[in-house]
MIZA-26730 format. One record per residue (C-alpha): residue number from 1; y negated, z, x. Coordinates in Angstrom, 3 decimals, padded with zeros to 6 digits. Layout:
N
DRENKE:k:v:w:u
DRENKE:NUM:Y:Z:X
...
This chain:
528
DRENKE:k:v:w:u
DRENKE:1:-027.338:-129.691:-144.567
DRENKE:2:-029.373:-126.493:-145.037
DRENKE:3:-030.127:-123.867:-142.407
DRENKE:4:-027.109:-121.922:-143.689
DRENKE:5:-023.659:-123.193:-144.560
DRENKE:6:-023.778:-122.722:-148.335
DRENKE:7:-020.895:-123.040:-150.793
DRENKE:8:-019.299:-126.463:-150.662
DRENKE:9:-020.905:-127.430:-147.352
DRENKE:10:-017.578:-128.678:-146.002
DRENKE:11:-017.414:-131.360:-148.692
DRENKE:12:-020.449:-133.021:-147.074
DRENKE:13:-018.506:-133.983:-143.925
DRENKE:14:-017.415:-137.486:-145.120
DRENKE:15:-021.020:-138.342:-146.051
DRENKE:16:-022.237:-137.173:-142.656
DRENKE:17:-019.742:-139.487:-141.010
DRENKE:18:-021.237:-142.474:-142.833
DRENKE:19:-024.654:-141.985:-141.279
DRENKE:20:-025.685:-143.424:-137.930
DRENKE:21:-027.040:-140.818:-135.570
DRENKE:22:-029.371:-140.802:-132.609
DRENKE:23:-027.306:-138.089:-130.918
DRENKE:24:-023.710:-137.031:-131.435
DRENKE:25:-023.331:-133.747:-129.556
DRENKE:26:-019.758:-132.680:-128.832
DRENKE:27:-019.483:-128.945:-128.202
DRENKE:28:-020.694:-125.951:-130.211
DRENKE:29:-021.478:-123.475:-127.446
DRENKE:30:-024.923:-122.476:-126.232
DRENKE:31:-025.479:-125.744:-124.325
DRENKE:32:-024.740:-127.953:-127.321
DRENKE:33:-026.698:-125.662:-129.653
DRENKE:34:-029.729:-125.761:-127.359
DRENKE:35:-029.659:-129.559:-127.179
DRENKE:36:-029.340:-129.809:-130.964
DRENKE:37:-032.363:-127.553:-131.437
DRENKE:38:-034.620:-129.330:-128.948
DRENKE:39:-033.569:-132.766:-130.248
DRENKE:40:-033.982:-131.932:-133.937
DRENKE:41:-037.440:-130.416:-133.536
DRENKE:42:-038.537:-133.686:-131.857
DRENKE:43:-037.397:-135.927:-134.660
DRENKE:44:-034.004:-137.127:-133.436
DRENKE:45:-031.197:-137.475:-135.970
DRENKE:46:-028.660:-135.206:-134.301
DRENKE:47:-025.141:-134.150:-135.293
DRENKE:48:-023.230:-131.442:-133.423
DRENKE:49:-019.460:-131.152:-133.800
DRENKE:50:-017.177:-128.438:-132.430
DRENKE:51:-013.398:-128.762:-132.315
DRENKE:52:-012.879:-125.049:-132.986
DRENKE:53:-015.476:-122.524:-134.095
DRENKE:54:-019.076:-122.287:-132.953
DRENKE:55:-019.216:-120.307:-129.669
DRENKE:56:-015.402:-120.274:-129.579
DRENKE:57:-015.219:-120.961:-125.842
DRENKE:58:-017.296:-119.533:-123.032
DRENKE:59:-020.305:-118.715:-125.225
DRENKE:60:-018.597:-115.822:-127.020
DRENKE:61:-016.764:-114.527:-123.935
DRENKE:62:-019.562:-114.127:-121.400
DRENKE:63:-020.714:-110.900:-119.805
DRENKE:64:-023.428:-110.744:-122.518
DRENKE:65:-026.121:-110.494:-119.837
DRENKE:66:-029.394:-112.417:-119.930
DRENKE:67:-030.500:-112.149:-116.350
DRENKE:68:-032.084:-113.870:-113.407
DRENKE:69:-029.143:-113.345:-111.119
DRENKE:70:-030.011:-111.132:-108.193
DRENKE:71:-027.036:-112.410:-106.232
DRENKE:72:-028.447:-115.940:-106.314
DRENKE:73:-031.345:-114.676:-104.180
DRENKE:74:-028.836:-113.729:-101.500
DRENKE:75:-027.526:-117.297:-101.656
DRENKE:76:-031.060:-118.660:-101.188
DRENKE:77:-031.253:-120.147:-104.700
DRENKE:78:-034.836:-119.182:-105.424
DRENKE:79:-035.391:-121.945:-107.959
DRENKE:80:-032.414:-120.923:-110.113
DRENKE:81:-033.460:-117.279:-109.982
DRENKE:82:-037.103:-118.001:-110.859
DRENKE:83:-036.070:-120.240:-113.739
DRENKE:84:-033.652:-117.621:-115.060
DRENKE:85:-036.101:-114.726:-114.804
DRENKE:86:-038.756:-116.615:-116.760
DRENKE:87:-036.308:-117.671:-119.478
DRENKE:88:-035.019:-114.092:-119.685
DRENKE:89:-038.541:-112.805:-120.297
DRENKE:90:-039.186:-115.489:-122.917
DRENKE:91:-036.019:-114.606:-124.818
DRENKE:92:-036.863:-110.912:-124.739
DRENKE:93:-040.214:-111.687:-126.386
DRENKE:94:-039.079:-114.263:-128.914
DRENKE:95:-035.646:-112.879:-129.829
DRENKE:96:-036.478:-109.184:-129.850
DRENKE:97:-033.507:-107.321:-131.321
DRENKE:98:-031.061:-110.014:-130.239
DRENKE:99:-032.019:-110.125:-126.554
DRENKE:100:-032.783:-106.596:-125.428
DRENKE:101:-033.957:-104.966:-122.234
DRENKE:102:-031.210:-103.317:-120.214
DRENKE:103:-031.772:-100.976:-117.297
DRENKE:104:-029.410:-101.208:-114.332
DRENKE:105:-028.537:-098.420:-111.905
DRENKE:106:-027.061:-099.087:-108.452
DRENKE:107:-025.812:-096.122:-106.444
DRENKE:108:-026.818:-096.030:-102.777
DRENKE:109:-023.961:-094.678:-100.655
DRENKE:110:-023.961:-094.086:-096.906
DRENKE:111:-022.985:-097.340:-095.213
DRENKE:112:-022.814:-099.187:-098.536
DRENKE:113:-023.687:-102.860:-098.992
DRENKE:114:-026.114:-104.341:-099.697
DRENKE:115:-028.302:-101.847:-097.841
DRENKE:116:-031.270:-100.121:-099.405
DRENKE:117:-033.879:-102.272:-097.623
DRENKE:118:-032.170:-105.556:-098.512
DRENKE:119:-031.763:-104.570:-102.155
DRENKE:120:-035.385:-103.424:-102.520
DRENKE:121:-036.655:-106.618:-100.914
DRENKE:122:-034.640:-108.654:-103.402
DRENKE:123:-036.070:-106.629:-106.289
DRENKE:124:-039.618:-107.148:-105.019
DRENKE:125:-039.043:-110.921:-105.114
DRENKE:126:-037.413:-110.546:-108.540
DRENKE:127:-040.510:-108.753:-109.846
DRENKE:128:-042.860:-111.369:-108.427
DRENKE:129:-040.916:-114.135:-110.139
DRENKE:130:-041.388:-112.467:-113.511
DRENKE:131:-045.089:-111.764:-112.892
DRENKE:132:-044.698:-108.037:-112.246
DRENKE:133:-046.329:-106.584:-109.161
DRENKE:134:-046.523:-103.088:-107.739
DRENKE:135:-048.253:-101.459:-104.809
DRENKE:136:-045.259:-099.184:-104.367
DRENKE:137:-042.410:-100.820:-102.436
DRENKE:138:-040.014:-098.015:-103.400
DRENKE:139:-040.782:-097.953:-107.113
DRENKE:140:-037.138:-098.869:-107.823
DRENKE:141:-035.667:-096.104:-105.642
DRENKE:142:-034.649:-092.663:-106.951
DRENKE:143:-033.579:-089.492:-105.224
DRENKE:144:-029.993:-088.283:-105.517
DRENKE:145:-030.846:-085.628:-108.099
DRENKE:146:-032.918:-087.984:-110.238
DRENKE:147:-030.282:-090.701:-110.041
DRENKE:148:-027.520:-088.299:-111.117
DRENKE:149:-029.521:-087.408:-114.219
DRENKE:150:-029.435:-091.094:-115.121
DRENKE:151:-025.777:-091.673:-114.181
DRENKE:152:-024.096:-088.249:-114.162
DRENKE:153:-020.477:-089.439:-114.027
DRENKE:154:-020.595:-091.541:-110.881
DRENKE:155:-018.875:-090.622:-107.607
DRENKE:156:-021.040:-088.196:-105.621
DRENKE:157:-019.494:-088.226:-102.151
DRENKE:158:-021.910:-089.805:-099.613
DRENKE:159:-024.454:-090.547:-102.386
DRENKE:160:-027.939:-090.861:-100.886
DRENKE:161:-029.860:-091.905:-103.990
DRENKE:162:-030.010:-094.874:-106.295
DRENKE:163:-031.830:-098.056:-107.151
DRENKE:164:-032.914:-098.984:-110.678
DRENKE:165:-034.072:-102.321:-112.049
DRENKE:166:-034.349:-104.143:-115.363
DRENKE:167:-032.621:-107.159:-116.887
DRENKE:168:-031.447:-107.931:-120.424
DRENKE:169:-028.368:-108.294:-122.622
DRENKE:170:-027.453:-110.056:-125.857
DRENKE:171:-024.722:-110.747:-128.356
DRENKE:172:-023.818:-114.176:-126.989
DRENKE:173:-022.051:-115.501:-130.092
DRENKE:174:-024.918:-114.414:-132.347
DRENKE:175:-027.383:-116.105:-130.002
DRENKE:176:-025.493:-119.380:-130.481
DRENKE:177:-025.531:-118.937:-134.274
DRENKE:178:-029.247:-118.146:-134.283
DRENKE:179:-030.006:-121.281:-132.226
DRENKE:180:-027.823:-123.425:-134.489
DRENKE:181:-029.494:-122.088:-137.623
DRENKE:182:-032.926:-122.751:-136.135
DRENKE:183:-031.774:-126.277:-135.280
DRENKE:184:-030.607:-126.871:-138.848
DRENKE:185:-033.943:-125.609:-140.167
DRENKE:186:-035.531:-128.358:-138.022
DRENKE:187:-033.264:-131.052:-139.481
DRENKE:188:-030.233:-130.933:-137.188
DRENKE:189:-026.657:-130.751:-138.458
DRENKE:190:-023.786:-128.661:-137.070
DRENKE:191:-020.141:-128.706:-138.156
DRENKE:192:-017.334:-126.573:-136.765
DRENKE:193:-013.621:-127.453:-136.742
DRENKE:194:-014.480:-131.128:-136.383
DRENKE:195:-012.839:-132.377:-133.179
DRENKE:196:-013.784:-135.449:-131.162
DRENKE:197:-010.338:-136.946:-130.550
DRENKE:198:-011.444:-140.165:-128.849
DRENKE:199:-014.576:-142.057:-127.880
DRENKE:200:-015.636:-145.298:-129.569
DRENKE:201:-016.944:-148.224:-127.503
DRENKE:202:-018.962:-151.350:-128.095
DRENKE:203:-019.392:-153.912:-125.297
DRENKE:204:-017.908:-151.405:-122.875
DRENKE:205:-020.394:-148.640:-123.726
DRENKE:206:-019.658:-145.409:-125.565
DRENKE:207:-021.160:-145.652:-129.053
DRENKE:208:-019.572:-142.818:-130.996
DRENKE:209:-016.379:-140.861:-131.509
DRENKE:210:-013.351:-140.607:-133.742
DRENKE:211:-013.461:-137.169:-135.351
DRENKE:212:-010.635:-135.141:-136.894
DRENKE:213:-011.528:-132.583:-139.571
DRENKE:214:-009.474:-129.475:-138.864
DRENKE:215:-010.011:-128.216:-142.420
DRENKE:216:-008.798:-131.321:-144.286
DRENKE:217:-006.899:-133.394:-141.717
DRENKE:218:-009.139:-136.391:-142.434
DRENKE:219:-010.374:-138.685:-139.665
DRENKE:220:-013.877:-140.120:-139.469
DRENKE:221:-015.517:-142.627:-137.140
DRENKE:222:-019.087:-141.592:-136.296
DRENKE:223:-021.562:-143.894:-134.551
DRENKE:224:-024.467:-142.674:-132.420
DRENKE:225:-027.006:-144.200:-130.060
DRENKE:226:-026.016:-141.581:-127.492
DRENKE:227:-022.980:-139.304:-127.244
DRENKE:228:-023.553:-136.009:-125.439
DRENKE:229:-020.571:-134.193:-123.964
DRENKE:230:-021.537:-130.498:-124.015
DRENKE:231:-018.027:-129.079:-123.986
DRENKE:232:-018.486:-126.829:-120.955
DRENKE:233:-015.231:-126.115:-119.142
DRENKE:234:-013.573:-128.843:-121.247
DRENKE:235:-016.039:-131.550:-120.159
DRENKE:236:-013.713:-133.290:-117.687
DRENKE:237:-011.346:-134.195:-120.517
DRENKE:238:-013.982:-136.206:-122.384
DRENKE:239:-015.502:-137.633:-119.192
DRENKE:240:-012.039:-138.856:-118.296
DRENKE:241:-012.072:-141.077:-121.393
DRENKE:242:-015.137:-142.777:-119.897
DRENKE:243:-013.279:-143.344:-116.631
DRENKE:244:-014.949:-140.519:-114.654
DRENKE:245:-013.141:-138.362:-112.120
DRENKE:246:-012.838:-134.563:-112.618
DRENKE:247:-015.684:-132.512:-111.144
DRENKE:248:-015.245:-129.038:-112.627
DRENKE:249:-013.614:-125.899:-111.304
DRENKE:250:-012.770:-123.679:-114.281
DRENKE:251:-013.273:-120.032:-113.329
DRENKE:252:-012.087:-117.154:-115.486
DRENKE:253:-014.100:-114.010:-116.048
DRENKE:254:-012.352:-111.096:-117.767
DRENKE:255:-013.696:-107.882:-119.281
DRENKE:256:-012.599:-104.514:-120.615
DRENKE:257:-014.040:-102.748:-123.669
DRENKE:258:-014.102:-098.933:-123.858
DRENKE:259:-015.332:-096.535:-126.554
DRENKE:260:-018.850:-095.400:-125.683
DRENKE:261:-017.783:-091.741:-125.778
DRENKE:262:-015.083:-092.356:-123.182
DRENKE:263:-017.344:-094.190:-120.713
DRENKE:264:-020.819:-092.917:-121.685
DRENKE:265:-023.709:-094.767:-120.077
DRENKE:266:-027.435:-094.745:-120.767
DRENKE:267:-027.962:-097.441:-118.122
DRENKE:268:-025.800:-100.256:-116.894
DRENKE:269:-024.110:-099.231:-113.654
DRENKE:270:-023.765:-101.941:-111.030
DRENKE:271:-021.329:-101.523:-108.166
DRENKE:272:-019.708:-103.509:-105.398
DRENKE:273:-015.931:-103.679:-105.781
DRENKE:274:-014.156:-101.718:-103.029
DRENKE:275:-011.708:-104.547:-102.308
DRENKE:276:-013.973:-107.589:-101.910
DRENKE:277:-017.582:-106.505:-102.410
DRENKE:278:-018.024:-108.521:-105.631
DRENKE:279:-020.486:-107.062:-108.155
DRENKE:280:-018.909:-105.330:-111.151
DRENKE:281:-020.902:-103.931:-114.067
DRENKE:282:-020.298:-101.271:-116.686
DRENKE:283:-022.887:-101.266:-119.461
DRENKE:284:-023.524:-100.100:-123.024
DRENKE:285:-023.259:-102.886:-125.596
DRENKE:286:-023.192:-102.796:-129.396
DRENKE:287:-021.838:-099.254:-129.618
DRENKE:288:-019.133:-099.695:-126.962
DRENKE:289:-019.060:-099.977:-123.162
DRENKE:290:-018.213:-103.262:-121.436
DRENKE:291:-016.776:-103.538:-117.933
DRENKE:292:-016.662:-106.811:-116.029
DRENKE:293:-016.328:-109.269:-114.624
DRENKE:294:-013.684:-110.957:-112.550
DRENKE:295:-014.156:-114.403:-110.997
DRENKE:296:-010.860:-116.212:-110.398
DRENKE:297:-009.561:-119.748:-110.678
DRENKE:298:-008.216:-120.404:-114.161
DRENKE:299:-004.927:-122.161:-113.558
DRENKE:300:-003.766:-122.008:-117.175
DRENKE:301:-004.231:-124.765:-119.727
DRENKE:302:-007.583:-124.943:-121.478
DRENKE:303:-005.833:-125.732:-124.777
DRENKE:304:-005.047:-122.045:-125.306
DRENKE:305:-007.424:-119.110:-125.381
DRENKE:306:-007.945:-117.406:-122.059
DRENKE:307:-006.654:-113.861:-121.629
DRENKE:308:-006.929:-111.180:-118.983
DRENKE:309:-004.080:-110.947:-116.493
DRENKE:310:-002.410:-107.825:-115.144
DRENKE:311:-004.014:-108.432:-111.727
DRENKE:312:-007.508:-108.629:-113.267
DRENKE:313:-006.924:-105.503:-115.325
DRENKE:314:-005.821:-103.595:-112.228
DRENKE:315:-008.840:-104.940:-110.314
DRENKE:316:-011.331:-103.662:-112.901
DRENKE:317:-009.562:-100.328:-113.352
DRENKE:318:-009.696:-099.755:-109.581
DRENKE:319:-013.471:-100.294:-109.648
DRENKE:320:-013.782:-097.711:-112.433
DRENKE:321:-011.569:-095.206:-110.623
DRENKE:322:-013.771:-095.432:-107.540
DRENKE:323:-017.137:-095.349:-109.358
DRENKE:324:-016.285:-092.827:-112.126
DRENKE:325:-013.511:-090.634:-110.655
DRENKE:326:-014.227:-087.576:-112.796
DRENKE:327:-013.738:-089.480:-116.064
DRENKE:328:-010.057:-090.152:-115.264
DRENKE:329:-010.041:-093.370:-117.299
DRENKE:330:-006.671:-094.905:-118.156
DRENKE:331:-005.464:-098.073:-119.844
DRENKE:332:-004.889:-096.072:-123.023
DRENKE:333:-008.673:-095.734:-123.334
DRENKE:334:-009.232:-099.494:-123.553
DRENKE:335:-010.177:-100.771:-127.009
DRENKE:336:-009.886:-104.479:-126.233
DRENKE:337:-010.054:-107.072:-123.497
DRENKE:338:-011.450:-110.581:-123.429
DRENKE:339:-011.627:-113.487:-121.012
DRENKE:340:-013.704:-116.636:-120.823
DRENKE:341:-013.640:-119.753:-118.654
DRENKE:342:-016.872:-120.772:-116.947
DRENKE:343:-017.783:-124.437:-116.393
DRENKE:344:-018.597:-124.466:-112.681
DRENKE:345:-019.165:-127.674:-110.724
DRENKE:346:-016.648:-127.719:-107.868
DRENKE:347:-018.267:-127.690:-104.432
DRENKE:348:-015.106:-126.913:-102.495
DRENKE:349:-015.918:-123.263:-101.795
DRENKE:350:-012.850:-121.202:-100.914
DRENKE:351:-014.293:-118.125:-102.660
DRENKE:352:-014.826:-118.722:-106.416
DRENKE:353:-017.722:-116.243:-106.435
DRENKE:354:-019.713:-118.460:-104.075
DRENKE:355:-019.624:-121.523:-106.325
DRENKE:356:-023.059:-122.498:-107.654
DRENKE:357:-024.191:-121.811:-111.227
DRENKE:358:-026.654:-124.707:-111.545
DRENKE:359:-026.176:-127.113:-114.433
DRENKE:360:-025.437:-130.801:-113.947
DRENKE:361:-025.996:-133.955:-116.016
DRENKE:362:-024.039:-137.203:-115.594
DRENKE:363:-024.111:-140.505:-117.468
DRENKE:364:-020.904:-142.586:-117.567
DRENKE:365:-020.900:-145.831:-119.587
DRENKE:366:-023.281:-144.422:-122.177
DRENKE:367:-021.681:-140.957:-122.302
DRENKE:368:-023.954:-138.133:-121.183
DRENKE:369:-022.222:-134.994:-119.895
DRENKE:370:-024.119:-131.717:-119.599
DRENKE:371:-022.256:-128.781:-118.103
DRENKE:372:-022.544:-125.791:-115.808
DRENKE:373:-025.566:-123.522:-115.843
DRENKE:374:-026.153:-120.081:-117.320
DRENKE:375:-026.453:-118.619:-120.795
DRENKE:376:-029.986:-117.498:-119.908
DRENKE:377:-031.279:-121.002:-119.151
DRENKE:378:-029.950:-122.914:-122.156
DRENKE:379:-033.436:-124.162:-123.115
DRENKE:380:-034.098:-125.499:-119.601
DRENKE:381:-030.724:-127.261:-119.665
DRENKE:382:-031.424:-128.814:-123.072
DRENKE:383:-034.828:-130.162:-122.050
DRENKE:384:-033.414:-131.597:-118.827
DRENKE:385:-030.716:-133.365:-120.839
DRENKE:386:-033.288:-134.820:-123.239
DRENKE:387:-035.437:-136.108:-120.379
DRENKE:388:-032.453:-138.095:-119.165
DRENKE:389:-031.542:-139.101:-122.715
DRENKE:390:-035.012:-140.611:-123.170
DRENKE:391:-034.088:-143.431:-120.775
DRENKE:392:-031.217:-144.369:-123.112
DRENKE:393:-033.195:-144.042:-126.349
DRENKE:394:-036.073:-146.541:-125.954
DRENKE:395:-037.133:-146.152:-129.611
DRENKE:396:-037.785:-142.437:-129.124
DRENKE:397:-040.918:-140.963:-127.590
DRENKE:398:-041.589:-137.239:-127.549
DRENKE:399:-043.239:-134.527:-125.514
DRENKE:400:-040.574:-132.437:-123.802
DRENKE:401:-042.697:-129.376:-123.246
DRENKE:402:-041.345:-125.865:-123.620
DRENKE:403:-041.889:-124.658:-127.168
DRENKE:404:-041.081:-121.257:-128.650
DRENKE:405:-037.321:-120.938:-129.033
DRENKE:406:-037.657:-118.951:-132.240
DRENKE:407:-041.053:-119.511:-133.892
DRENKE:408:-042.352:-116.499:-135.760
DRENKE:409:-042.255:-116.954:-139.528
DRENKE:410:-043.384:-114.665:-142.319
DRENKE:411:-040.552:-112.477:-143.546
DRENKE:412:-040.172:-110.145:-146.488
DRENKE:413:-040.278:-106.444:-145.808
DRENKE:414:-036.709:-105.194:-145.468
DRENKE:415:-035.190:-101.922:-146.539
DRENKE:416:-034.274:-101.094:-142.958
DRENKE:417:-036.319:-099.210:-140.433
DRENKE:418:-036.584:-098.857:-136.675
DRENKE:419:-033.992:-100.238:-134.311
DRENKE:420:-031.597:-101.235:-137.113
DRENKE:421:-034.218:-103.475:-138.687
DRENKE:422:-035.122:-104.930:-135.278
DRENKE:423:-031.473:-105.672:-134.562
DRENKE:424:-030.855:-107.422:-137.890
DRENKE:425:-034.070:-109.454:-137.727
DRENKE:426:-033.234:-110.516:-134.185
DRENKE:427:-029.837:-111.804:-135.248
DRENKE:428:-030.669:-113.374:-138.586
DRENKE:429:-034.331:-114.351:-138.368
DRENKE:430:-035.612:-115.837:-141.601
DRENKE:431:-032.309:-115.026:-143.348
DRENKE:432:-032.743:-111.275:-142.896
DRENKE:433:-033.950:-110.629:-146.417
DRENKE:434:-031.205:-112.756:-147.965
DRENKE:435:-028.619:-110.752:-146.041
DRENKE:436:-030.077:-107.466:-147.248
DRENKE:437:-030.359:-108.714:-150.825
DRENKE:438:-026.657:-109.572:-150.933
DRENKE:439:-025.598:-106.093:-149.781
DRENKE:440:-023.736:-103.996:-152.321
DRENKE:441:-023.519:-100.214:-152.504
DRENKE:442:-022.731:-098.665:-149.121
DRENKE:443:-022.912:-101.972:-147.252
DRENKE:444:-026.086:-101.098:-145.374
DRENKE:445:-024.084:-098.375:-143.662
DRENKE:446:-022.853:-098.958:-140.127
DRENKE:447:-019.204:-099.692:-139.381
DRENKE:448:-018.061:-096.576:-137.438
DRENKE:449:-017.976:-097.032:-133.680
DRENKE:450:-020.254:-100.096:-133.766
DRENKE:451:-023.827:-101.069:-134.608
DRENKE:452:-022.707:-103.593:-137.255
DRENKE:453:-023.639:-103.232:-140.932
DRENKE:454:-020.929:-103.862:-143.508
DRENKE:455:-023.391:-106.271:-145.159
DRENKE:456:-023.195:-108.567:-142.130
DRENKE:457:-019.588:-109.302:-143.064
DRENKE:458:-020.572:-110.307:-146.590
DRENKE:459:-023.391:-112.543:-145.375
DRENKE:460:-021.205:-114.223:-142.771
DRENKE:461:-018.518:-114.923:-145.345
DRENKE:462:-021.114:-116.328:-147.763
DRENKE:463:-023.324:-118.423:-145.470
DRENKE:464:-022.013:-118.808:-141.902
DRENKE:465:-019.232:-121.412:-141.975
DRENKE:466:-016.289:-119.009:-141.699
DRENKE:467:-012.988:-120.883:-141.962
DRENKE:468:-010.659:-118.284:-140.431
DRENKE:469:-010.635:-114.507:-140.201
DRENKE:470:-011.005:-114.748:-136.414
DRENKE:471:-014.369:-116.501:-136.936
DRENKE:472:-015.555:-113.495:-138.916
DRENKE:473:-014.274:-110.721:-136.647
DRENKE:474:-014.578:-112.233:-133.170
DRENKE:475:-017.804:-114.269:-133.416
DRENKE:476:-019.910:-113.736:-136.586
DRENKE:477:-019.404:-110.028:-136.021
DRENKE:478:-017.772:-108.556:-132.898
DRENKE:479:-015.616:-106.005:-134.677
DRENKE:480:-012.490:-107.487:-133.118
DRENKE:481:-013.786:-106.366:-129.714
DRENKE:482:-015.330:-103.073:-130.790
DRENKE:483:-012.525:-101.553:-132.858
DRENKE:484:-009.081:-100.501:-131.727
DRENKE:485:-006.362:-102.946:-132.704
DRENKE:486:-008.976:-105.551:-133.563
DRENKE:487:-010.130:-103.479:-136.550
DRENKE:488:-006.742:-103.336:-138.276
DRENKE:489:-007.590:-100.008:-139.950
DRENKE:490:-010.616:-101.586:-141.664
DRENKE:491:-009.008:-104.824:-142.856
DRENKE:492:-008.567:-103.592:-146.427
DRENKE:493:-012.298:-102.933:-146.826
DRENKE:494:-013.190:-106.160:-145.025
DRENKE:495:-010.968:-108.006:-147.481
DRENKE:496:-012.644:-106.310:-150.444
DRENKE:497:-016.047:-107.430:-149.166
DRENKE:498:-015.227:-110.934:-148.005
DRENKE:499:-012.321:-112.512:-149.876
DRENKE:500:-014.273:-113.475:-152.990
DRENKE:501:-017.233:-114.682:-150.906
DRENKE:502:-014.884:-116.963:-148.988
DRENKE:503:-013.117:-118.137:-152.129
DRENKE:504:-009.700:-117.518:-150.572
DRENKE:505:-006.503:-116.936:-152.518
DRENKE:506:-004.350:-113.920:-151.722
DRENKE:507:-001.940:-116.202:-149.890
DRENKE:508:-004.688:-117.684:-147.724
DRENKE:509:-006.115:-114.268:-146.859
DRENKE:510:-002.689:-112.944:-145.873
DRENKE:511:-001.958:-115.991:-143.713
DRENKE:512:-005.347:-115.806:-142.001
DRENKE:513:-004.973:-112.071:-141.406
DRENKE:514:-001.514:-112.521:-139.882
DRENKE:515:-002.830:-115.311:-137.632
DRENKE:516:-005.781:-113.176:-136.537
DRENKE:517:-003.652:-110.169:-135.622
DRENKE:518:-001.211:-112.360:-133.692
DRENKE:519:-004.118:-113.933:-131.814
DRENKE:520:-005.670:-110.547:-131.063
DRENKE:521:-002.431:-109.101:-129.727
DRENKE:522:-001.834:-112.145:-127.523
DRENKE:523:-005.342:-112.575:-126.081
DRENKE:524:-007.499:-109.491:-126.690
DRENKE:525:-005.153:-106.592:-126.061
DRENKE:526:-003.684:-105.268:-122.808
DRENKE:527:-001.582:-107.806:-120.897
DRENKE:528:002.156:-107.345:-121.268
């Protein structure tokens, strides 16, 4: 299969099932994508399957932050923080335009926590971990007047100044797609809507899986020397088939999306929630402003998409009322909501926020499970998994050193300039020129209220394995989060651009559109 999902790619699924693989990776989020990339570039025959769409689960519903995790320093997890900071810096270099620097501003109020000295000490350690040093211990601190120029809409009562520091942000779903496309360029194979319904065994050991094609309804038995369970919050379900006990504590994180004009921010604003002291962020992202996140036990079934609850909405709105009182934000200002479930290894902590974020790897009767961890450290997680896989693949020998995530390749000169060109090249890499070449008149314009080009819709429909309208609007692009009503006012133009590229009949487009709008209203709008 090529580095893009070209016309007729779905017809190759039965032939793929006939091959014997070194690795069968179950799960199409960032963990599975990272393992596929690192395995394929080291010569392993690797197949990744995802029961829904690529990045459908946690990896399209994160806080979009690529960061070291300052709060992990407070918990004494220096190793996790150091690892995350270094991977953050690597991604900012190698995926410029997709992983971007983001400044953070933290208001210092009289009696507020954490105190100024504690925060600045943490930032000094943070800087050291990323190789930055300064002779000035207060380089992150700003006076009240200077801080208000940076964040003019924050609450001013008892404000003593502010603290500024740097991290990064990304489009999480596009990061997954970019990693998958790089993996396919290295010889890996990735198929969405191909569900692992049951594990296959030989002499008591897992040797493959029975797969169900969600597009055709056909079943296929696929054999592999090693099966990797990279299903994140869903990992206990597959581990259970190998006789393992549950170990995960699914935690839900929910977010609000506002128009940038209604909650205007030049920097991300970090605050401690007035009820429980948890960190909450508001930050500019892709032409809108995101607010999040919550951290609560997800008691609902994992078979349905997660959605924000009324209690979480009220919790986030309270934080905004306290931090930005003069903006008088209301629920009517919210464009969309979204919620994701994090795969956290259960340690028995009473407070969900105190659960660790380290990844874990288990092997049960030939099934390897990789779960937990952070978006930022997906390469570290993948290499750790392959080190353990090497003990189960005696025919395979390879150096597991850290290689560039996205090697630089020669690209044609595009018609775009400045930040728009940087953004598109960061997301599409070597396919940038093909995307621009397919654009028709007016399609290099930006969709109002976003940073997305209309041409990105055409390219996604042509070459990015779109099977449903939700794939196109919630993951290939993020228009379903950025536009009111999920973009309902633009659906006619989106149809004109994409229907022929997808090869859909009028009946199929109408059915997919109706399903998308029903999904959006149930899981991405305000809770009823």
